[in-house]
N, C-alpha and C positions, 0 to 999 in steps of 0.2 A: 566417420562420415562427414563430409563437408555440407554446409547448409546452402540451400538454394538462396536466390536473392529474395524470393518471397518469404522464405523462412526466416531470413534476417531481418526483414522489415517487420514480420510478426514478433520476433524476438525483441526488437526495439519498442514496439508497442507494449509488450509485456513488461519490459522494464520501466516504461512510463506508469503503468498501473501500480507496480511495486514502489516506485519513487513516491507517488502520492501517499500511500500507507505510511511509508517511512517519515515523510514530512509531517503527518498528523501525529505519528507516535512521538516524533521529535517534540512537537508543541507540547504533548502531554508530559514527557520527560522534563522539559523546561519548567513547567508549572510545578512538577513534584520537587525538583531540584532547588528552584529558586522563589517562587512565589505561592506556594501551596496555601498560605494563610490568607491571601487575598483573592487568588483565583480558582480556588477549589471548586467553584459552582460551574466552572467550564469543564470539568472532568467528565461528567455524564454525556455531554454534547459530543466531546472528543472521542469518547468510548464508542458512541453510536456511529460516528463517522468511520472509525476503525472497522467496526463490523461490516458496515455497508461496503467500504472499499476492499475489505478482504473477500467478501462474497464476489465482488467483481473480478478480483484477482484470480480466485479459484475457478470461476465460471469461464474466464477467458483461457486460463491454463488447461482446463478440461477439454477444450476444443482441438487442442494440438498435442499429439502424442510426443513429438520431440522436445516439449517444454517440460516433461515429466522427468 
């Protein structure tokens, strides 16, 4: 089934939400891989951001059956 123009726009918005989570997770990964000894104190903050962003992703996704 082809997506409507509105669905395509919603899918782009959904990708934006997912991108934000991936960026923060990437920051966390970089710390773990490269600078854990000096930047470990940032991990709780980044973890909290990931939780909030994932809630946003899941809430957005739950509104649209075609995203499931």
